[in-house]
C-alpha distance (Angstrom), angle and dihedral (degrees) to the residues before:
residue distance angle dihedral
X1 . . .
X2 3.79 . .
X3 3.79 130.9 .
X4 3.78 125.4 -126.0
X5 3.78 90.3 -100.6
X6 3.77 98.3 47.6
X7 3.80 112.5 135.5
X8 3.83 96.5 19.0
X9 3.76 93.1 127.1
X10 3.90 91.8 50.3
X11 3.81 89.7 51.0
X12 3.82 92.4 50.2
X13 3.81 89.3 53.5
X14 3.83 90.0 47.5
X15 3.84 90.2 50.4
X16 3.75 92.1 50.5
X17 3.79 90.0 48.6
X18 3.84 92.8 50.1
X19 3.81 92.6 45.2
X20 3.78 95.8 45.9
X21 3.76 89.5 121.3
X22 3.79 102.6 29.5
X23 3.77 95.5 51.0
X24 3.80 96.6 56.8
X25 3.78 89.4 45.7
X26 3.77 90.7 54.4
X27 3.81 94.0 45.4
X28 3.81 95.4 44.2
X29 3.81 95.4 40.2
X30 3.82 98.6 44.9
X31 3.77 95.8 31.2
X32 3.78 90.3 46.0
X33 3.77 94.3 54.4
X34 3.82 91.6 46.5
X35 3.85 92.0 47.3
X36 3.79 94.7 46.7
X37 3.82 91.4 50.3
X38 3.79 94.6 45.9
X39 3.83 92.4 48.2
X40 3.77 94.4 46.2
X41 3.81 99.0 51.5
X42 3.88 99.1 69.6
X43 3.85 89.7 53.9
X44 3.76 92.9 50.2
X45 3.80 98.0 44.9
X46 3.81 97.3 41.4
X47 3.78 101.1 139.7
X48 3.86 133.0 58.0
X49 3.83 89.3 -118.0
X50 3.76 93.7 56.6
X51 3.81 92.7 47.5
X52 3.82 90.6 48.6
X53 3.83 90.2 49.0
X54 3.86 90.2 51.8
X55 3.79 91.4 49.4
X56 3.83 91.5 49.5
X57 3.79 96.7 47.5
X58 3.85 107.3 30.6
X59 3.77 98.0 25.5
X60 3.80 90.5 57.0
X61 3.83 96.8 42.2
X62 3.82 114.8 110.0
X63 3.83 89.2 -154.7
X64 3.80 91.0 54.9
X65 3.77 88.2 51.3
X66 3.79 90.8 51.2
X67 3.77 92.4 51.3
X68 3.82 102.3 35.9
X69 3.79 106.2 13.1
X70 3.78 124.8 -133.3
X71 3.77 105.7 -45.1
X72 3.73 116.2 -157.8
X73 3.85 119.8 -117.9
X74 3.78 92.6 16.9
X75 3.83 87.5 164.4
X76 3.88 91.1 65.1
X77 3.76 130.9 71.9
X78 3.82 90.3 -115.9
X79 3.81 92.6 53.8
X80 3.79 91.2 46.9
X81 3.83 91.7 51.0
X82 3.83 91.4 49.2
X83 3.79 90.6 47.6
X84 3.79 92.5 50.1
X85 3.81 96.7 48.9
X86 3.75 97.5 38.1
X87 3.84 98.5 84.7
X88 3.79 94.0 52.4
X89 3.80 96.8 34.5
X90 3.76 99.8 47.2
X91 3.75 98.0 41.0
X92 3.77 91.5 38.4
X93 3.80 96.4 54.6
X94 3.80 91.9 45.2
X95 3.81 93.8 51.0
X96 3.82 90.7 44.6
X97 3.83 94.8 56.0
X98 3.81 91.2 41.3
X99 3.77 92.9 57.0
X100 3.83 92.0 42.9
X101 3.73 96.2 50.0
X102 3.80 96.2 45.9
X103 3.82 90.9 45.0
X104 3.79 93.1 57.0
X105 3.80 98.8 38.5
X106 3.85 119.0 28.3
X107 3.76 95.5 21.7
X108 3.83 90.8 54.0
X109 3.78 90.7 52.3
X110 3.79 93.0 45.4
X111 3.80 93.2 52.8
X112 3.83 93.8 44.9
X113 3.78 95.0 -118.7
X114 3.79 92.9 113.1
X115 3.80 90.6 55.3
X116 3.80 90.3 58.8
X117 3.79 91.2 50.6
X118 3.82 92.0 45.9
X119 3.81 89.2 54.1
X120 3.82 85.9 68.8
X121 3.78 126.9 60.7
X122 3.80 97.8 -62.0
X123 3.80 127.1 135.1
X124 3.79 122.7 -123.3
X125 3.82 93.2 -115.2
X126 3.77 96.0 40.8
X127 3.85 95.6 98.0
X128 3.81 91.5 45.8
X129 3.84 93.0 50.1
X130 3.82 92.0 43.9
X131 3.74 93.2 51.8
X132 3.79 91.6 45.5
X133 3.76 93.2 50.4
X134 3.72 90.5 49.0
X135 3.82 92.6 50.8
X136 3.82 91.3 46.7
X137 3.80 90.0 52.5
X138 3.77 94.1 50.3
X139 3.81 93.8 44.3
X140 3.78 88.8 49.9
X141 3.81 90.2 51.5
X142 3.80 92.0 52.6
X143 3.83 91.0 47.0
X144 3.79 91.2 50.7
X145 3.84 92.2 47.8
X146 3.80 90.2 50.6
X147 3.76 95.3 47.0
X148 3.80 92.3 42.9
X149 3.83 91.8 50.1
X150 3.79 91.7 50.2
X151 3.80 89.4 51.3
X152 3.83 89.7 48.5
X153 3.83 87.8 52.4
X154 3.76 90.0 58.8
X155 3.82 98.4 -105.8
X156 3.75 124.1 145.8
X157 3.78 116.0 -76.1
X158 3.80 96.2 -134.2
X159 3.79 93.9 50.9
X160 3.86 92.0 44.8
X161 3.79 91.1 50.9
X162 3.81 91.5 44.5
X163 3.85 92.5 52.9
X164 3.78 92.2 44.3
X165 3.84 92.4 51.8
X166 3.76 92.8 47.1
X167 3.86 91.7 49.4
X168 3.80 91.5 49.2
X169 3.75 94.8 48.4
X170 3.82 90.6 47.1
X171 3.82 90.1 55.1
X172 3.80 92.5 48.2
X173 3.80 90.9 49.0
X174 3.81 91.5 56.2
X175 3.73 90.6 43.4
X176 3.77 85.3 61.7
X177 3.83 90.0 48.0
X178 3.83 88.2 54.1
X179 3.78 90.9 50.4
X180 3.83 89.5 54.8
X181 3.80 90.9 46.7
X182 3.82 90.4 53.1
X183 3.84 89.3 57.7
X184 3.76 93.0 48.2
X185 3.80 101.6 50.0
X186 3.83 128.0 58.6
X187 3.80 90.4 -146.9
X188 3.77 139.1 52.2
X189 3.78 91.7 -126.3
X190 3.77 90.6 52.4
X191 3.80 92.0 49.4
X192 3.82 90.7 49.1
X193 3.77 89.2 49.2
X194 3.81 92.8 52.4
X195 3.80 95.0 44.5
X196 3.83 91.9 43.4
X197 3.76 90.2 51.3
X198 3.78 89.6 51.6
X199 3.81 90.6 51.8
X200 3.76 92.2 48.1
X201 3.82 92.1 47.5
X202 3.81 92.3 50.7
X203 3.78 92.5 47.5
X204 3.83 92.6 47.5
X205 3.80 94.3 46.2
X206 3.76 91.7 51.1
X207 3.90 90.0 46.8
X208 3.81 93.6 50.6
X209 3.78 92.1 45.9
X210 3.82 90.1 50.8
X211 3.82 92.1 48.4
X212 3.81 91.2 52.2
X213 3.84 92.9 34.9
X214 3.79 91.9 -134.7
X215 3.82 138.4 125.2
X216 3.78 93.6 -81.1
X217 3.82 88.4 96.5
X218 3.84 87.4 68.6
X219 3.79 89.9 66.5
X220 3.79 95.5 64.1
X221 3.83 131.5 69.5
X222 3.84 86.2 -139.5
X223 3.81 87.3 59.2
X224 3.77 92.8 48.7
X225 3.75 92.4 53.0
X226 3.80 91.7 48.7
X227 3.78 94.1 44.5
X228 3.80 89.2 66.3
X229 3.79 80.3 84.7
X230 3.78 100.7 -140.1
X231 3.77 113.4 -154.8
X232 3.78 90.7 10.2
X233 3.81 127.9 68.5
X234 3.85 90.5 -30.1
X235 3.74 115.8 -143.6
X236 3.78 125.4 -177.9
X237 3.74 105.3 -168.7
X238 3.89 95.5 85.9
X239 3.76 84.4 68.8
X240 3.83 86.2 70.1
X241 3.82 88.6 62.2
X242 3.80 89.7 56.2
X243 3.82 90.7 45.8
X244 3.83 93.6 48.5
X245 3.85 92.7 46.0
X246 3.81 90.1 48.8
X247 3.80 92.1 49.5
X248 3.82 91.1 50.7
X249 3.75 92.5 49.7
X250 3.72 93.6 47.2
X251 3.79 89.8 50.9
X252 3.80 90.0 51.3
X253 3.81 91.9 48.2
X254 3.85 90.2 50.3
X255 3.79 91.8 49.3
X256 3.82 92.8 48.4
X257 3.79 92.1 47.0
X258 3.77 90.2 53.6
X259 3.81 95.0 46.4
X260 3.82 105.1 43.4
X261 3.76 132.0 77.1
X262 3.76 115.6 -97.7
X263 3.82 108.2 -98.9
X264 3.82 91.2 16.0
X265 3.80 133.4 97.2
X266 3.74 138.3 -156.5
X267 3.79 93.3 -113.5
X268 3.77 105.3 63.9
X269 3.80 119.9 -157.1
X270 3.80 115.2 -105.4
X271 3.82 115.8 -106.3
X272 3.72 112.6 -109.5
X273 3.79 127.8 -118.9
X274 3.78 115.1 -74.3
X275 3.77 91.0 -121.1
X276 3.82 125.8 38.1
X277 3.71 124.6 -135.8
X278 3.80 122.5 -107.5
X279 3.80 88.9 -106.8
X280 3.76 91.3 64.4
X281 3.78 88.5 60.9
X282 3.83 89.1 68.2
X283 3.79 128.7 73.0
X284 3.75 93.4 -122.9
X285 3.83 93.8 46.7
X286 3.78 92.1 51.9
X287 3.84 93.5 46.1
X288 3.85 90.1 47.8
X289 3.89 91.7 49.3
X290 3.80 91.3 49.7
X291 3.79 91.5 53.6
X292 3.83 99.9 34.9
X293 3.81 96.0 104.0
X294 3.80 92.5 47.4
X295 3.80 93.0 49.0
X296 3.79 92.3 49.5
X297 3.78 92.0 50.0
X298 3.78 92.9 49.6
X299 3.81 90.7 45.9
X300 3.78 94.4 53.8
X301 3.82 93.2 43.7
X302 3.82 96.8 48.4
X303 3.75 93.0 42.4
X304 3.83 91.3 54.8
X305 3.80 90.6 45.0
X306 3.83 90.9 52.6
X307 3.80 91.6 47.5
X308 3.84 90.4 52.7
X309 3.79 92.7 47.7
X310 3.81 90.9 49.3
X311 3.78 90.8 52.4
X312 3.87 90.1 53.7
X313 3.79 92.8 61.4
X314 3.86 96.0 92.3
X315 3.85 91.3 59.7
X316 3.85 93.6 55.4
X317 3.86 99.3 80.1
X318 3.84 92.7 46.0
X319 3.81 91.3 47.5
X320 3.80 92.8 51.5
X321 3.82 93.1 44.4
X322 3.78 89.0 54.6
X323 3.84 89.6 52.7
X324 3.83 113.0 23.9
X325 3.86 89.6 -174.7
X326 3.80 87.8 77.3
X327 3.76 89.3 57.5
X328 3.81 91.7 47.8
X329 3.83 89.2 50.5
X330 3.82 92.8 56.1
X331 3.83 92.1 36.7
X332 3.79 97.9 -114.3
X333 3.78 130.5 119.2
X334 3.82 117.2 -116.1
X335 3.79 89.5 -126.8
X336 3.76 94.8 54.5
X337 3.78 97.4 86.5
X338 3.77 99.5 174.3
X339 3.80 91.0 46.7
X340 3.78 90.0 53.0
X341 3.82 90.2 51.2
X342 3.81 91.4 48.8
X343 3.74 91.5 50.3
X344 3.83 90.7 50.0
X345 3.76 90.7 48.0
X346 3.80 91.2 51.2
X347 3.80 89.7 56.0
X348 3.81 93.0 45.8
X349 3.77 93.3 49.0
X350 3.79 90.9 49.6
X351 3.79 94.3 44.1
X352 3.84 95.4 50.9
X353 3.77 90.3 45.7
X354 3.76 90.2 54.0
X355 3.79 91.6 48.6
X356 3.82 90.6 51.2
X357 3.84 88.9 58.7
X358 3.82 86.8 74.3
X359 3.77 89.1 62.9
X360 3.78 93.2 46.3
X361 3.85 92.8 51.6
X362 3.78 94.2 43.8
X363 3.78 89.5 49.5
X364 3.82 93.5 50.9
X365 3.84 93.4 44.3
X366 3.79 87.7 59.5
X367 3.83 81.2 89.4
X368 3.79 88.5 68.9
X369 3.84 95.7 45.3
X370 3.79 91.1 49.1
X371 3.81 88.9 53.0
X372 3.77 94.4 48.5
X373 3.83 91.5 50.1
X374 3.81 91.3 49.3
X375 3.81 93.6 -122.6
X376 3.78 92.7 113.3
X377 3.76 90.8 60.0
X378 3.81 90.5 55.0
X379 3.77 92.3 49.2
X380 3.85 92.7 47.6
X381 3.81 91.3 47.3
X382 3.83 86.2 70.5
X383 3.78 125.8 63.4
X384 3.82 91.5 -70.6
X385 3.81 112.5 114.8
X386 3.73 125.2 -142.9
X387 3.79 90.6 -117.4
X388 3.79 91.4 53.2
X389 3.79 92.0 48.0
X390 3.82 95.2 50.8
X391 3.78 92.2 41.7
X392 3.83 91.5 51.2
X393 3.80 92.2 51.6
X394 3.83 91.3 45.6
X395 3.80 88.9 49.7
X396 3.78 93.1 51.4
X397 3.78 89.5 50.5
X398 3.78 93.3 47.2
X399 3.82 97.2 43.8
X400 3.83 88.2 43.7
X401 3.74 90.3 53.5
X402 3.80 89.3 49.5
X403 3.83 92.5 50.1
X404 3.76 91.3 48.6
X405 3.77 90.7 49.2
X406 3.85 91.2 53.6
X407 3.78 90.8 47.2
X408 3.78 92.6 49.1
X409 3.79 91.0 50.9
X410 3.86 91.0 48.8
X411 3.75 91.9 47.3
X412 3.76 92.7 49.6
X413 3.81 90.2 49.0
X414 3.79 91.8 51.0
X415 3.82 91.3 48.3
X416 3.79 88.5 47.8
X417 3.78 88.9 53.0
X418 3.79 92.7 49.0
X419 3.77 93.2 48.3
X420 3.83 102.0 36.8
X421 3.83 101.3 24.3
X422 3.83 89.4 -123.7
X423 3.86 110.1 128.8
X424 3.84 98.2 175.0
X425 3.81 95.9 80.3
X426 3.78 100.7 93.5
X427 3.86 96.5 98.0
X428 3.79 93.2 42.2
X429 3.79 96.2 49.6
X430 3.83 95.2 42.3
X431 3.84 88.8 50.2
X432 3.81 90.7 47.4
X433 3.81 91.2 52.0
X434 3.76 92.9 45.3
X435 3.84 89.4 56.5
X436 3.82 87.9 71.6
X437 3.84 96.3 46.2
X438 3.85 94.8 94.5
X439 3.86 89.2 62.4
X440 3.81 90.3 52.8
X441 3.81 90.7 50.0
X442 3.75 93.6 49.8
X443 3.88 91.0 53.6
X444 3.82 88.7 47.9
X445 3.80 91.5 49.0
X446 3.76 91.3 49.8
X447 3.79 87.1 55.2
X448 3.88 89.0 52.6
X449 3.82 88.9 52.8
X450 3.73 91.3 50.3
X451 3.77 93.5 47.4
X452 3.77 90.2 50.1
X453 3.81 100.4 43.5
X454 3.83 104.8 24.8
X455 3.80 109.8 21.3
X456 3.79 93.2 165.8
X457 3.85 90.2 53.6
X458 3.77 96.0 60.1
X459 3.80 87.2 135.5
X460 3.81 86.6 76.4
X461 3.79 89.8 70.4
X462 3.78 90.7 53.3
X463 3.82 90.2 46.8
X464 3.79 88.1 63.1
X465 3.77 90.9 49.9
X466 3.85 89.0 51.0
X467 3.83 91.1 47.6
X468 3.80 91.8 50.6
X469 3.76 92.8 47.2
X470 3.84 91.3 46.8
X471 3.80 92.6 50.5
X472 3.81 92.0 47.1
X473 3.79 95.0 49.6
X474 3.77 101.4 36.3
X475 3.79 108.6 14.4
X476 3.80 95.5 98.8
X477 3.78 93.2 38.5
X478 3.76 95.2 52.3
X479 3.85 92.9 35.8
X480 3.81 92.3 -132.7
X481 3.81 118.3 -161.5
X482 3.75 115.8 -94.3
X483 3.80 90.4 -115.0
X484 3.88 88.3 61.5
X485 3.82 93.8 42.6
X486 3.79 89.7 51.4
X487 3.83 91.3 67.6
X488 3.79 88.3 76.4
X489 3.84 111.9 75.8
X490 3.77 88.6 -150.5
X491 3.81 90.3 65.0
X492 3.81 89.9 68.2
X493 3.83 95.5 51.5
X494 3.82 122.8 89.9
X495 3.83 113.0 -97.5
X496 3.78 98.0 -123.2
X497 2.98 135.6 -141.2
X498 3.79 89.9 20.5
X499 3.84 92.2 49.7
X500 3.81 131.0 41.0
X501 3.80 114.1 -90.8
X502 3.78 116.8 -107.4
X503 3.80 119.4 -171.0
X504 3.82 97.7 -162.7
X505 3.89 99.6 77.2
X506 3.79 90.7 48.8
X507 3.82 92.3 50.9
X508 3.78 91.7 48.5
X509 3.79 91.5 50.5
X510 3.86 92.1 48.8
X511 3.84 88.3 54.5
X512 3.76 88.9 49.7
X513 3.77 90.0 50.1
X514 3.75 92.0 51.3
X515 3.82 91.8 49.7
X516 3.84 91.6 50.1
X517 3.83 90.5 51.2
X518 3.73 91.7 51.1
X519 3.79 89.9 50.1
X520 3.79 88.9 51.1
X521 3.79 93.0 50.2
X522 3.79 91.1 48.0
X523 3.84 91.2 52.1
X524 3.83 93.0 44.9
X525 3.80 91.2 54.2
X526 3.76 95.3 49.1
X527 3.77 102.3 46.4
X528 3.78 134.0 69.4
X529 3.77 118.5 -100.9
X530 3.80 117.0 -91.5
X531 3.80 91.4 6.3
X532 3.77 140.4 81.5
């Protein structure tokens, strides 16, 4: 006889073995961004005047409240540090545990691997407990890195510990949300959609409550973590709200696990139409239909993000005037308002383009998931050729990236209009965002080459995304060698609108993208399905 938790320890060791590459990447990538931000803040705001200027500009900005909430003690170096790292730290830890939990629960059931494990002596709740333990461990690591970095930056020990505890509990709470989502959906994509929506809802509710300075912040786990008031009048009891919510979600996840069919979910997929459209009879139409939901989700998210960033623009000149060192860092005088705005737009165009590479890679790697599920074999057993199937998937990724680029430019222009009262920026912002599209296409094409040549090494495609993101966020701060910066295709593109536009680098990268796609098609045609 075995208990419901039998084999949990073995599964934890298996998870650590499988994630021996992914886990360090998460810890180094997310922890590195948090650490670099926390260590940089005290050096930038090193006088009372600069701290007061930050509090006056950012602390009173509704857009800052929407994005980072109302951080306590914003007029102290500790409060500024917490405010600066919050957006990356809080969203980062929630997304990290969401992907980890779904990967080791619902994905395992969807692929059939969990069924093989369950055929041995393995308890019904072992997978849930193992995934939870793994997520708790990683959230705790990020919390410790954050608190330790704040201590290394010379911040107060109580405030650093308070912030680290709140961040850790926030991550564990959304790990429990992901566990519930894994019981509700019959697919990993559906579970990620449910959990991602919960994260976005909590983040938005906290932001709206902070903008209006009302009790709405108490309806969000993000609000509970921030209301622990790190570096201000610290209070610990909001941590109980996170703990109680987590316990309730874990109880719900355990109940659902025990009362659903293995491999099933409470939210059943809708039956399709009895007759398919003509578009579904084509490779491109089928690939587009498979990725329609993902594309819509990315489009909405990036459009809203661009809208928010555009609305932040009016606060940039005041922020730099309150701290001229920021202007010196980006090489712009605090009195040159338009140059400051252009420098900010350059960074936003680049940042959003880098974020969109995640969509492009996930879209391309749908080739691999279709192979693992056996659906690709069914498609290719018809008149669809391998070349057509790969080309259709690559086309969806490329056209999707183009569509997202246009939406991001439009969103940024609308936000610019809301913030600056200038409504003639659509063409300029769309053109600025398009300038970075070749970099996105090179990353997507590299994923095509990986899927074609090394399908079991799909992580290589994500390594390039991580490298690009790292170079964009920390390249200038760490003063990386040019040879390292050159790994990112975006580094070779002109930094518009701050720099003159040059067509040559973009054309070269488009040719590189085309060559990588041809290599991927060649590899896909020559290898066996779902194998190297």
